[in-house]
Structures are given as C-alpha cells and as structure tokens.
C-alpha positions as CSV (number, residue, x, y, z in Angstrom):
1,M,0.0,0.0,0.0
2,E,1.3,3.4,-0.9
3,K,2.2,5.8,2.0
4,R,-0.5,8.4,0.9
5,T,-3.1,5.7,0.8
6,E,-2.1,4.3,4.3
7,G,-2.1,7.8,5.7
8,A,-5.5,8.6,4.4
9,W,-6.9,5.5,6.0
10,L,-5.2,6.2,9.3
11,I,-6.9,9.6,9.4
12,H,-10.3,7.9,8.2
13,H,-10.1,5.5,11.0
14,T,-9.0,8.0,13.6
15,K,-12.1,10.2,12.9
16,K,-14.2,7.0,13.5
17,L,-12.4,6.3,16.9
18,L,-13.3,9.8,18.2
19,D,-16.8,8.3,19.0
20,V,-15.4,5.2,20.8
21,R,-14.4,5.1,24.5
22,D,-12.2,2.0,24.5
23,T,-9.6,2.4,21.7
24,Q,-6.7,0.4,23.2
25,D,-6.7,-2.2,20.3
26,F,-6.1,0.6,17.8
27,E,-4.1,3.2,19.9
28,D,-1.3,3.2,17.2
29,I,-3.7,4.1,14.5
30,E,-5.2,6.9,16.7
31,L,-1.9,8.3,17.6
32,A,-0.6,8.4,14.1
33,G,-3.9,9.8,12.8
34,K,-4.0,12.5,15.4
35,C,-0.4,13.5,14.6
36,G,-1.5,13.8,10.9
37,I,-4.6,15.9,11.7
38,F,-2.8,18.1,14.0
39,L,0.1,18.6,11.6
40,S,-2.3,19.6,8.8
41,N,-4.0,22.1,10.9
42,L,-0.7,23.6,12.0
43,A,0.9,24.0,8.7
44,A,0.3,26.3,5.7
45,S,1.4,24.7,2.3
46,D,3.8,27.3,1.0
47,E,5.4,29.0,3.9
48,Q,6.8,28.4,7.5
49,S,4.3,29.0,10.2
50,D,5.3,30.3,13.7
51,L,2.6,29.8,16.3
52,D,2.2,30.8,19.9
53,S,0.7,28.6,22.7
54,N,-2.8,30.2,22.4
55,K,-3.0,29.5,18.8
56,I,-1.7,25.9,19.2
57,S,-4.4,25.4,21.9
58,S,-7.1,26.5,19.5
59,I,-5.8,24.2,16.8
60,A,-5.6,21.3,19.2
61,K,-9.2,21.8,20.1
62,V,-10.4,21.9,16.6
63,S,-8.3,18.8,15.9
64,N,-10.2,17.0,18.7
65,I,-7.0,16.5,20.7
66,K,-7.3,16.4,24.4
67,K,-5.0,18.6,26.7
68,T,-3.5,15.3,28.0
69,E,-2.5,14.2,24.4
70,V,-0.9,17.5,23.1
71,D,2.5,17.1,24.5
72,T,2.7,13.4,23.3
73,I,1.7,14.5,19.8
74,K,4.0,17.4,19.7
75,N,6.9,15.3,20.9
76,K,6.2,12.7,18.2
77,L,6.1,15.4,15.4
78,E,9.3,16.9,16.8
79,D,11.0,13.3,16.8
80,A,10.0,13.2,13.2
81,H,11.6,16.6,12.5
82,L,8.2,18.0,11.4
83,I,8.0,20.7,13.9
84,E,10.3,22.7,16.1
85,L,9.3,23.4,19.7
86,G,10.1,26.9,21.0
87,K,9.8,28.9,24.2
88,N,6.6,29.4,26.2
89,G,4.7,26.6,24.3
90,S,5.4,28.1,20.8
91,L,6.4,26.0,17.7
92,S,7.4,26.4,14.1
93,V,6.4,24.3,11.1
94,L,7.5,24.3,7.5
95,G,5.1,24.4,4.6
96,I,3.5,21.0,4.2
97,T,0.9,20.0,1.7
98,T,-1.9,17.5,2.3
99,S,-0.2,14.9,0.2
100,T,2.9,15.3,2.4
101,V,0.8,15.1,5.6
102,L,-0.5,11.7,4.5
103,S,2.9,10.3,3.9
104,H,4.2,11.6,7.2
105,T,1.2,10.0,9.0
106,S,2.1,6.8,7.5
107,D,5.7,7.1,8.6
108,I,4.7,7.9,12.1
109,F,2.4,4.8,12.2
110,N,5.1,2.5,11.1
111,S,7.7,4.0,13.4
112,I,5.5,3.0,16.3
113,K,5.7,-0.5,15.2
114,P,2.0,-1.4,15.1
115,N,0.9,-5.0,15.5
116,N,-0.6,-7.1,12.7
117,Y,-4.0,-6.6,14.1
118,Q,-4.0,-2.9,13.4
119,K,-2.3,-3.3,10.1
120,A,-5.2,-5.6,9.1
121,A,-7.7,-3.0,10.0
122,I,-6.1,-0.6,7.5
123,D,-5.7,-3.4,4.9
124,L,-9.4,-4.4,5.3
125,A,-10.6,-0.8,4.6
126,E,-8.5,-0.5,1.3
127,N,-9.5,-3.9,0.2
128,I,-13.3,-3.0,0.1
129,S,-12.8,0.6,-1.2
130,D,-13.1,-0.5,-4.9
131,L,-15.9,-3.1,-4.8
132,P,-17.9,-4.9,-2.1
133,K,-16.5,-8.2,-1.1
134,S,-17.6,-11.3,0.9
135,E,-16.9,-12.0,4.5
136,K,-15.4,-15.4,3.7
137,I,-12.9,-14.0,1.0
138,L,-11.9,-11.1,3.3
139,K,-11.3,-13.3,6.4
140,E,-9.2,-15.7,4.5
141,Y,-7.1,-12.9,2.9
142,L,-6.5,-11.0,6.2
143,S,-5.8,-14.1,8.3
144,D,-3.3,-15.3,5.7
145,N,-1.5,-12.0,5.0
146,H,-1.4,-10.7,8.5
147,R,-1.1,-14.0,10.4
148,L,-4.1,-13.6,12.4
149,S,-5.7,-16.5,14.4
150,K,-9.3,-17.4,13.6
151,S,-10.4,-15.8,16.9
152,D,-8.5,-12.6,16.3
153,T,-9.8,-12.2,12.7
154,S,-13.4,-12.7,14.0
155,D,-12.7,-10.1,16.7
156,L,-11.3,-7.7,14.3
157,F,-14.3,-7.9,12.0
158,N,-16.7,-7.5,15.0
159,Q,-14.8,-4.3,16.1
160,C,-14.5,-2.9,12.7
161,E,-18.2,-3.3,12.3
162,E,-19.1,-1.6,15.7
163,I,-16.7,1.2,15.3
164,G,-17.8,1.9,11.8
165,F,-14.4,1.3,10.0
166,V,-16.5,-0.8,7.5
167,D,-20.1,-1.4,6.5
168,F,-21.8,-4.5,5.5
169,E,-25.1,-5.9,4.1
170,K,-26.3,-9.4,4.0
171,L,-26.7,-10.9,0.6
172,D,-27.0,-14.4,-1.0
173,N,-28.8,-16.1,1.9
174,E,-27.5,-14.1,4.6
175,S,-23.8,-13.9,3.8
176,K,-22.1,-10.6,4.6
177,F,-20.7,-8.3,2.0
178,Y,-18.5,-5.6,3.2
179,F,-18.0,-2.0,1.7
180,N,-17.2,1.5,2.6
181,G,-17.9,5.1,1.5
182,N,-15.2,5.1,-1.1
183,L,-16.9,3.0,-3.8
184,F,-17.6,5.9,-6.1
185,R,-14.1,7.6,-5.9
186,K,-13.0,5.6,-8.8
187,E,-14.8,4.3,-12.0
188,A,-17.8,6.5,-11.0
189,V,-19.4,6.3,-14.4
190,A,-19.3,2.5,-14.7
191,K,-20.5,2.1,-11.2
192,T,-23.3,4.6,-11.6
193,S,-24.4,2.6,-14.7
194,A,-24.5,-0.5,-12.6
195,I,-26.7,1.1,-10.0
196,L,-29.0,2.6,-12.7
197,S,-29.4,-0.9,-14.2
198,S,-30.9,-2.1,-10.9
199,L,-33.5,0.7,-10.6
200,K,-36.9,1.5,-12.0
201,Q,-37.1,3.8,-15.0
202,D,-38.6,6.6,-13.0
203,D,-35.8,6.5,-10.4
204,T,-33.2,6.3,-13.2
205,S,-34.6,9.5,-14.8
206,K,-34.4,11.3,-11.5
207,I,-30.7,10.4,-11.0
208,F,-30.0,11.7,-14.5
209,R,-31.7,15.0,-13.5
210,L,-29.7,15.4,-10.4
211,D,-26.5,14.6,-12.2
212,Q,-27.2,17.3,-14.7
213,L,-27.9,19.7,-11.9
214,L,-24.6,18.8,-10.1
215,T,-22.8,19.0,-13.4
216,S,-24.1,22.5,-14.0
217,K,-23.5,23.8,-10.6
218,G,-20.9,21.6,-9.0
219,C,-22.5,22.0,-5.6
220,I,-26.2,22.1,-4.5
221,T,-28.3,22.3,-1.3
222,L,-29.6,19.2,0.2
223,E,-33.3,20.7,-0.4
224,S,-32.5,20.9,-4.1
225,A,-31.3,17.2,-4.2
226,K,-34.3,16.0,-2.2
227,S,-36.7,17.8,-4.6
228,V,-35.2,15.8,-7.5
229,L,-34.7,12.4,-6.0
230,G,-36.9,12.3,-3.0
231,E,-35.7,11.6,0.5
232,Q,-35.7,7.7,0.3
233,L,-33.7,7.4,-3.0
234,L,-31.3,10.1,-1.9
235,S,-30.7,8.4,1.5
236,K,-30.0,5.1,-0.3
237,L,-27.5,6.5,-2.7
238,Q,-25.8,8.5,0.1
239,S,-25.4,5.3,2.0
240,I,-23.2,3.7,-0.6
241,G,-21.2,6.8,-1.3
242,M,-22.7,7.9,-4.6
243,Y,-23.2,11.4,-3.3
244,D,-21.2,13.4,-0.7
245,F,-23.1,15.3,2.0
246,N,-21.2,18.3,3.5
247,E,-22.7,20.0,6.6
248,V,-21.8,23.4,7.8
249,S,-23.4,24.9,10.9
250,N,-23.4,27.7,13.4
251,S,-25.5,28.4,16.5
252,T,-28.6,29.4,14.5
253,E,-28.8,27.0,11.6
254,T,-27.4,24.0,9.7
255,K,-26.9,23.8,6.0
256,I,-26.0,20.7,4.0
257,F,-24.5,20.8,0.5
258,V,-24.3,17.9,-1.9
259,T,-21.3,17.2,-4.3
260,K,-20.2,14.3,-6.3
261,P,-17.1,12.3,-5.1
262,S,-15.8,12.4,-8.8
263,A,-15.7,16.2,-8.6
264,F,-12.4,15.8,-6.7
265,S,-10.7,13.2,-9.1
266,K,-8.9,15.5,-11.6
267,Y,-5.5,15.0,-10.1
268,G,-5.7,11.4,-8.7
269,N,-7.5,9.4,-6.0
270,P,-10.0,11.8,-4.4
271,F,-9.9,9.9,-1.2
272,E,-6.2,10.7,-0.8
273,E,-6.4,14.3,-2.3
274,D,-8.8,15.5,0.3
275,A,-8.5,12.8,3.0
276,L,-8.9,15.6,5.7
277,D,-12.0,17.0,4.0
278,L,-10.5,20.5,3.9
279,A,-11.3,21.2,0.3
280,K,-15.0,19.9,0.8
281,A,-15.1,22.2,3.9
282,F,-13.8,25.1,1.8
283,V,-16.3,24.7,-1.0
284,S,-19.2,24.2,1.4
285,S,-18.2,27.2,3.6
286,L,-17.8,29.4,0.5
287,Y,-21.1,28.3,-1.0
288,Y,-22.8,29.1,2.4
289,G,-21.2,32.5,2.4
290,M,-22.0,33.3,-1.2
291,N,-25.6,31.9,-1.1
292,F,-26.8,32.5,2.4
293,S,-24.9,35.6,3.7
294,S,-26.7,38.9,3.4
295,N,-25.6,41.4,0.8
296,S,-25.1,44.0,3.5
297,R,-22.3,41.9,5.0
298,G,-20.3,41.8,1.7
299,K,-21.3,38.7,-0.1
300,I,-18.9,38.0,-2.9
301,R,-20.8,36.6,-5.9
302,L,-18.3,35.4,-8.4
303,L,-17.2,32.4,-6.7
304,K,-14.6,31.0,-9.3
305,V,-13.0,34.4,-9.6
306,L,-12.7,34.6,-5.9
307,M,-11.0,31.1,-5.8
308,R,-8.6,31.8,-8.5
309,S,-7.6,35.0,-6.9
310,L,-6.9,33.3,-3.6
311,V,-4.9,30.5,-5.2
312,N,-2.8,33.1,-7.0
313,G,-1.7,34.3,-3.7
314,N,-3.9,37.5,-3.5
315,E,-5.7,38.8,-0.6
316,V,-9.5,39.2,-0.9
317,G,-11.7,41.8,0.7
318,P,-12.7,43.9,2.5
319,A,-16.0,42.4,3.6
320,T,-17.9,41.8,6.9
321,A,-18.8,38.3,5.8
322,I,-15.1,37.3,5.6
323,G,-14.7,37.9,9.3
324,E,-17.8,36.0,10.2
325,D,-18.6,33.2,7.8
326,Y,-15.4,31.3,7.5
327,R,-14.2,30.8,11.1
328,I,-13.9,27.0,10.8
329,L,-11.6,27.5,7.8
330,E,-9.5,29.9,9.9
331,L,-9.3,27.5,12.8
332,K,-8.1,24.7,10.4
333,R,-5.7,27.2,8.8
334,V,-7.0,26.8,5.4
335,I,-7.3,30.6,5.3
336,Q,-6.0,33.5,7.3
337,I,-8.1,36.4,8.2
338,R,-6.8,40.0,8.6
339,H,-9.0,42.6,10.5
340,E,-8.4,46.2,9.3
341,G,-10.7,47.8,11.8
342,G,-14.5,48.3,12.0
343,Y,-16.2,45.8,9.7
344,R,-13.3,45.5,7.2
345,Y,-11.9,41.9,7.0
346,F,-9.5,40.4,4.4
347,M,-9.0,36.7,3.5
348,R,-5.7,35.0,2.4
349,L,-5.3,31.4,1.4
350,L,-2.8,29.4,3.5
351,K,-3.3,26.0,1.9
352,K,-2.8,26.5,-1.8
353,D,-3.3,22.8,-2.6
354,I,-6.7,22.8,-1.0
355,G,-7.7,25.9,-3.0
356,E,-6.7,24.1,-6.1
357,L,-8.8,21.1,-5.2
358,A,-11.7,23.3,-4.4
359,I,-11.5,24.9,-7.8
360,Q,-12.1,21.5,-9.4
361,V,-15.6,21.4,-7.9
362,L,-16.4,25.0,-9.3
363,E,-15.0,24.0,-12.7
364,F,-16.8,20.7,-12.6
365,G,-19.9,22.9,-12.5
366,D,-20.9,26.3,-13.3
367,A,-21.4,28.5,-10.1
368,T,-22.6,31.5,-11.9
369,E,-23.7,34.8,-10.4
370,Q,-27.3,34.2,-11.9
371,S,-27.6,30.9,-10.0
372,I,-26.7,32.7,-6.8
373,K,-29.1,35.6,-7.2
374,T,-32.2,33.4,-6.8
375,S,-30.9,32.0,-3.3
376,T,-32.6,32.7,-0.1
377,V,-30.7,35.1,2.1
378,Y,-29.6,34.2,5.6
379,S,-26.7,35.2,7.9
380,G,-24.4,33.6,10.4
381,S,-20.9,32.4,10.8
382,I,-19.7,28.8,10.0
383,T,-18.4,27.4,13.2
384,N,-18.6,23.6,12.5
385,Y,-18.3,21.2,9.7
386,K,-19.2,17.5,9.3
387,G,-17.8,15.6,6.2
388,P,-19.3,13.1,3.9
389,E,-18.2,10.0,5.7
390,R,-19.5,11.4,9.0
391,K,-22.8,12.2,7.4
392,R,-23.0,8.8,5.7
393,Y,-22.3,7.0,8.9
394,I,-25.1,8.9,10.7
395,N,-27.5,8.1,7.8
396,R,-26.6,4.4,8.0
397,K,-27.3,4.3,11.7
398,R,-30.8,5.7,11.1
399,Q,-31.8,3.3,8.4
400,N,-34.7,0.8,9.0
401,E,-34.9,-2.7,7.7
402,Q,-36.6,-1.7,4.3
403,S,-33.9,0.9,3.7
404,K,-31.2,-1.6,4.4
405,K,-32.8,-4.1,2.0
406,S,-32.8,-1.3,-0.6
407,V,-29.1,-0.6,0.0
408,A,-28.3,-4.3,-0.2
409,E,-29.8,-4.3,-3.7
410,A,-27.4,-1.5,-4.7
411,I,-24.5,-3.4,-3.1
412,N,-25.3,-6.5,-5.1
413,A,-25.5,-4.5,-8.3
414,L,-22.0,-3.0,-7.6
415,R,-20.3,-6.3,-6.7
416,T,-21.3,-7.9,-10.1
417,F,-20.9,-4.8,-12.3
418,R,-17.6,-6.1,-13.9
419,N,-19.0,-9.5,-14.7
C-alpha cells in the first residue's frame, strides 16, 4: 500500500475512533492519525508557520486532541523533524501540503511498530474501497496475509463493524458483503451505470436530472437534491457513497450541501487528495457565504473568480462576511483572516493545494452569479463542519430494515458490475 493511501486510512479510522471510548486495540492508529490531523491544521502549504501557545491550543481543540494528548503528539512530531518546539509553548512548522501530511502520517504509524491486528484494520478498509467483497474471502485474505488467528480475525471484524471502519449488508442467503464510503471515488461512471440498471425507470430518470444539476453547478443544497430524488432514494445513494453530503453549521442554523465524489478526481484518487475533508469544507463554507450571507455583509458573488484570486496568492476583501462566515476554515488554517478595523476583513489562502482542489468542484460545475441571485438570504458564521463520511455514517445508523434491503440491492449490483 502506498504511503499516501495508508495515511488517508489512518486519518479515516482516527475520525471513527473519536466516538469510541475504548480504543486500546487501535491506539497506534489513533496516535498516528491525530499526529496527521494536528500537523495539517498547524501548517500552511507554501510557507513556514510560527505559532504561539494560544493559537496551538485552539488548533488542538479543533483537531479533537485532548490537553493530555497534546504534549505526546507534539513530541512525536518533533521526533519526526516535522515541527520545532520553541519557548513558552510556541512552535514552528515548515510548509506542508496535504499529500505530504499523509505520507508523514504513514511514517509515524510504522515508526510506532504497530501489531498485525492494526495493520489488518487498514488493509481491510483499502480492500473494500473498490468493490464490495464477501466476508469469507476477506477473512481468509486477512488471516493469511497478517498471520491472525481465527479468533483474532473474527474479533477484528466485529470491532471494525461496531466502530464503523467498515459497512456490510447481508446478501446471498445471509452472507455478509463488506464495503465503505469510497466506492464511487474511482470508476464512478461505470458504477453509476450498474446502479441505474438495478433501478426502476422513474428512479433512473431522477438520477439523470440530479447529475445534470450537479454538472451545471458543482454543488447544490440538500433541499434541491431532495426535490429531484426524494428523501428515500437520496438516502439510499448516500449510504453507498454515490453522493457526498457536507454539513456546515453555526448556533442558529445548519446547511447541507451535496457534491459528487468524482468532482475531486482530476489530479488522482479523491480519497487521498482530500482525506482531511478540507477542500470539501472550503467549498461548502464558500457556498454558504455566497448563497446565504446577506448582501449588506459583503457577499462575494463570483465564486470562481474569488477562488482563482486566492490560489494566485492574492488577498480578498474587504467584507464583513469574511470575518464572520469562515471561522472554521480559519481554525483549520485553510485561510488567514486579517482585520483592518471596523467591519473590514480580508482573507488570504494558506493551503494553496486545498484551494486548487476546491476549484475542481467549481470548474466541474458552473457556479454563476445568476444561480446565486435566486438563493434565499440568511446570515451567520460557519463554526462547525461535518464531512461526507460522518454524514453517511449517521445516515446508515438511522436506516430501517426496508432501507437496508434497498441498500443491499445496490451493493449487489455493484459487486457484479464487472462480470
């Protein structure tokens, strides 16, 4: 497995472990993953960053790192020569791209010398990211390749199911087939065709209409997607990762935006390119700011022009909305905000690679000023973000037996689509 791929799965699994109390069996995965997440949120992509203790504490909090864990993670990053610790809790970090973060995360994991049980948990996830596979085949493969006993292999699958590292549906007289949310990151067109062939004509027509809408705009609201597909069909397709749901929220409202996984595939594997969901958070926050922030607060309409200017290293502003709508991006150090007094705020991009990824979605679709003019006007800052895998996991937990049967039919269509 390539370092970048392994690093992406380490971060994926670490995010899942945040909801679990007992993580002892996967503590090396969690430590490496938190090192990667923290490193990403510390660094800009093209310049050295010098951060004081207050800034570091804020970054640790948004990285879901406890106070008792911060020193361990900082020391691990210093040992890897990725940061330099200074006086009074400060530190310096050189410019690091997302791709480099994934490789460093992999290196840290392997330096800890993880056991075969944890390596198998990573291998299992990668093995089912292309197509659903049967429990029997997977258990034989992992047991042989990682030298696990029968009881350890069974325990691994039970834990992976409970934590959410993997999903499964029962097919073929109750046999389990495992999959995850990455099925549509590669060969999306062929896999979509397989799904369409398993549906009724009316549902097929609805999916064509939604795909046309996403192709024209790149990103749409959940309400728009529901109006085309209906809640039941949309939930089913979200469950298998055919559409990405991105949630941005603040103290007064929550907005969910829908994108296609293939929108991030221009430069390679979209799972690796945006493993930390930063580009998705960037696009979703910008769409919120452009579509739902009031004009009086300086809504910037021409989204693609704004993005290209930021990627080119320019500062954008002034606007009140910049200081209020993009706080989660500032905390994750995707952008830097400069306050020039009063209601004048300027924005500068810190992670150029994330900006370039975000542009893919905008160029994938056509986010024109005309499409924005018809939007409802709201206001409020973005203080939280939930990525597609988190949203998919929540959706899976809520599904009833009828919904699960519908998902199983889709999984069955995918596992046979190459035959």
